[in-house]
N, C-alpha and C positions, 0 to 999 in steps of 0.2 A: 673186123672192127667191132668194138664193144657197143652193144645197143643201149639206147637211152631210155629213160623213163619220161613219159609225157605227163606233166601235172596240169590237169584242167582246173583253172581258177575261175570260179563263177561269182565270187564276192564274199565268201565265208570269212568271218573275222579271224579265223584260225589259220588261214592259208599262209600268211607270211611266216609263221612259226613252222609250218609243215615244210615249206620250201627251204628254210634255213636248216631244218633237221636233215633233209635229203642231202643238202650240201655238206653238212658236217660229217655224215657217214661216208662221203666220197663217192656217191652214186652219180653217174652222169645223167643229166636231165635237161629238159627244155620245158618251157611253159606255154600254155595255150589258153587264151582268155576271151575268145569271141562269145558274144551273147547268144544263147540258145533260145530261139523264138518258139519252137515247138519241140517238146520232149520226145516225140516219136517221128517227126517228119520234116525237119529243117534241112533242106537239100543244100543250101549255101553253107551252113555250118558243117555238114557232113563232108562236103567237097573240100573245104579248107583243112579240116582235121586230117582227112585221108592224105592230102597233099603233104602235110607235115610228117605224118607217119612214114610215108614212102621216102620223102626227101631227106629226113634226118635220122634214118635208121632207128626208129622207135620200136622197142620191144614190149612195151606195156603202157597202159594208161592208168593214172591214179587220180582219184578225186575224193574230197569230202562229200558224203551223201551219194545217192545213186541216180544216174541219168540213163533212161532206156535207150536213147539214141546212141550214146557212147557205147553201150553194151552191144548194139547192133553193128556199129562200126568195128569194134574189136573182134566180133565173131566173124565178120566178113574178111577181116585181115588176119584172123587166126592168131591173135595176141591176147594176153590176159588183161582183164579190166578189174582193177583193185578199187573198191569203194569202202570208205570208212564212215559208217553211219553214226551221226551224233545228234540228229534231229528225230523227234518222235512226237506225233506220227509223221511218216513220210510216205505219201501215197504213190510215189513213183515206184515203190517196191511192190505195188499191186499190178505192175505191168506184166504182160505175158512174156516179156524178154527176160524175166527173172530166171528162167530155167536154162539160160545159155550156159554151156559147159565152160565158157571162157570167163564167167563171172567169179570173182573171189570177193565175197562180201564180209566185212568185219563190222559187227554191230555191238554198240556199247551196252545195250540192255539185254540181259540173258533171256528174259521171257519173250522179248521181241525177236531175238535171234532164232528161238525155237519156232516162232510163228513163220518166219521167213523160210526156214527149212521145210516146215509143213506145207508151204505154198509151192515147193518144188525146187528151191535153190539147191544146186549140186554142191557148191562149196561155200558154206556160211559158217562163220566162227563167232562165238561170243568173245568180244574183245573190248575191254574197258578203255576209256579215253586216257589222256595223259596230261602232264604239265611240263613246264619249261623251267628247270631249276636255276639256270643262269639268270633268270628274270630278277631274282633277289639281289644278285651282285650289281646288276644294271640299276636297280632302284636305289641302292645305297650309294652308288657312284653319282647318280643324278642328284640325289639329295645333298651330297657333299658340295656339288657345284652350285646348287640353288637351295639354300636353307628354307626358303619360303614354301617349297613343295611339301615339306613335312607338315608345316603348320596349316597349310591350306586344306588338307584332307584329314587332319587329325580329329577324331571324334570317338565317343564311347561305342555307339552302335550304328552300323550302316547296312543298307540293303540296296543292291543293284538289280534292277529287273523291271518288268512291266506288270500291270494289273489286268491285262486282257479285257479292258473295257472299251477297246477301239473296234473298228469295223470288222476285223478278222474274227471276232467272237460272234459268229453268226447266230448263235442261240439267243443272244440278247436282242437281235433284230428280228428274229422269226416270230410270227404271230401264230402261236400254237393254240389248239383248242383248249378250253378250260380244263378238260380232263387231263390232257397231255401236259399242260403247264403245271397243274397240281402234282401230277405224278413225278415229273422231273424235279420240281421243287423239293419234294420229299426225299428223292434219291440224292440230290445234291447235299442236302442237310445231313443225311445219313453217312455219305462218303466222307464228309468233313470230319466226322468223329473217329475215322479209322485210318491209321497210318500203316503203310507196308503191305496193304492188300487192296487191289482195285476190283470192285465187284460191279462196276457200272454196266459192262456188256451183258453179263448174265442176268442182270436185273431188269433189262429193257425188253418188253414184250414186242412181238412182231409188229403189231399195229402202231405202237409208239415209235419204233424204229422207222417205219415207213413214213410217218408224219414228220419226224425230225429231218430225215433225208430230203423229203419233198420241200418242206418249208425253209430249210436252210440251204437248199440248192447244192447238195453234196455229191451229185452224180459225177463220176469221173470221165465218162465218155468212152469212145472206142479205144481199144488197145489195153484196157484195164479190166481186171476182175473186180467186180463190185462187192466188197465186203461191207454191206450196208450196216450191219449191227456194230462192226468195229468203228466205222465212221461216225455213227450216231453216238457211240460211247465216248469217242474222242471229243466230239462237240460238247457233250455234257462235262467231260473232264476239264476242258478249258474253262468252263464256267466255275467248276469247283476250285480250280487254281486261282482264278481272279478273286473269288470270295475269300479263300483261305489267306491270300496275301493281304487283302484289305483288313481282315480280322486280326491277323498276326501283327501287322503294323499298328492297328488301333489298340490292341491289348498292350503291347510293349511300350507304346508311347504314352500310356496312362501314367507311367512311372519314369521313363527315360526319354530324352530327346533322340530322335532317329533321323539320320541323314539318308534321304531316299533319292537315289540317282535313277532317273526314269525319263522316258519319253511319253509316258501315260499322263492323262489328266487326273489330278487327285480329286476324289469325291469330297463334297463339302465337309463330311464328317471327319475325314482325315486332316483337312486343312485346319479344322478347329482343334484337332489333337496336336500332340507335340511332334509332328512330322514335318521336317523341313524339306521342301522340294528343291533338290539340287540340280534338276534338269538332266539332260542326257550326258552320259559319261563315255568318252572315246575309249574303245577297248584297248588300243595300243598305248595311248598317251596318258590316260588318266586312271583307268581301273587298277593298274598295278600299285599306284600310290594310295588309292582308296583302301585296297585290301591290306596293304602293309601298315597303314597308319590308323586303321579302325581297331579299337580294342576288341570289338566283337563284330564279325561279318556274318550276317544272316544268310542262310541258303534255304529257300522255300521252293522245293522241287515241283515242277509242273506235274499235275496228276495224270497226264498222258504218258509219263515215264513210269512204268509199272515197278521195275526192280532196279534199274540201272542208276549209275552215278552221273549226275549232270556235269558238264564241263566246268560250271561255276566252282564246284568243290575243288577241282584240281587247280584252277586259277588262283583261288584264295590261298591254298596251301603252298603253291609255288612261289608266292610272294612273301612267305613267312608270316601270313596272317592267321589269326585264330578264327576257326569256323564253327558256328553254332547252326546245326542243320536239323531239319526234320528227319525222322527215321526212314531209311530206305534199306531193303534187304541186302543190296550189294555194298552199300556204305558199311554196313555192319559186318559184311563178309571180308572186306579188304582193309578196313581201318578199325582201330580200337577206340571205343567211346571212353573219354576221360584220359586218353593217352595221345592220340593223334588229332582229335577234334572232339566236339561234344554233340550229342544227339538228343532229341526230345521226341516224345510220342503224344504230347498234348500241349495246349497253350499254357496250362498250369506248370508243367515241367519246364517249358521254355522259360517262363518267368523265373522259376527257381534257379535255373542254371545261369540265366543272365545276372541275377542278383549275386550268385556265388562267384562267378568268374570276374565280375567287375570289381569285386572286393578282395580277390586273391590273385594279385598281379603276377607273382612269381610262378604260381602254378599255371596260370593262363599262358605266360610266355614260354614255359617249358613245353606245354602242349603244342603251341604254334611251332616251336623248334622241332619237335618230334614229327609233326605233320609234314614239315618241309623235308626232313630227313627221309620220310617214307616216300615222298615223291622222287627224290634223288635216287633212292635205292630200287624202287619197284615200278615207278610210273614216269620215268623220264621220256619225253617225246622222242628224242633221238633214238633211244633204244627200242621203243615201241614201233617206230617206223621201220627200223632195221628188221624187226621181227615180222612185220607185215610183208616186207619184200621177200624175206626168206621163206615164209609160209606160202605165199602166193606164186613165187617164181622159183621153182626147183632148178630150172636151168635157164638163165637169163642171157647167157652169152651166145 
């Protein structure tokens, strides 16, 4: 009997597309979606998953992101665990379970993939994320049915994302000493000026790291390796991201209205600027229409992603949208600036390119079409999932 793939669904917004991709390539599968209460020791979760593995002839488990408990379950049952990492940072990767020979880890960020290997992962691959090309056909069909969809989301410039000014930005809530606060402030302002290279970790002294970890409550607990310097750098990186997004929106809104789709609360300064708070946008039902109908879609990558391409870029291009993004080494590696999308390395360059592409519609539309074509040819989710299964499962039957 041909063995099935067990897809663990924990609530990732990309899971419906993943399941559809597995279905499209014809791989037998079943889904498991029980909530995991403890990443290392949830006995009830483990018992139910093991029951499914034995009862339904499961040959491997697949999930977005990495779960130590699933790694242990797969090792006990001697079946592969395939995890596709798209969140950064992801502290479950600091689990001691990382070294299991049954783990096959596919990481979207090249520098992060190397760190995972250095931590002892036996099979870790740098593997960029993907898009769903048929999304565009669905958008066009839906818009033919309801013409109001196009008008509702039509705008010159839009941005979908958060400002990291909520509770999970622990650095903003931490009461650092005057010295540490001043040091971090200078580091944040310095990193804001540099695109494509993250120097936060190497710039933090041991004493500053200790204070950030303590005041922000970053200890991971038993079962994890404590990379304090990395966690402190990620906390600072989140603050850099929040400020960069605020300043980017503030800068561009001095000249153009911006539709901002977010669950974050807008600072008073942005409310006074030409930024229209559109509220939360549903990933499945609304974002595709936003990306398709915005003349320019901004991508402002989280600074905790060092080299990789965030999912947002693939989502925009899959919908036939034009993407104006900050420079990232891997965006530059896999896409061509001015042909598939547009990149900037400063706020001044961002403004210049926004000016240019808003007044050169034919060129902007050609670039959007090229970006979509690049997704279909090189980054189609169905093809990437098939590649993961082939790499991770040399003999699955």
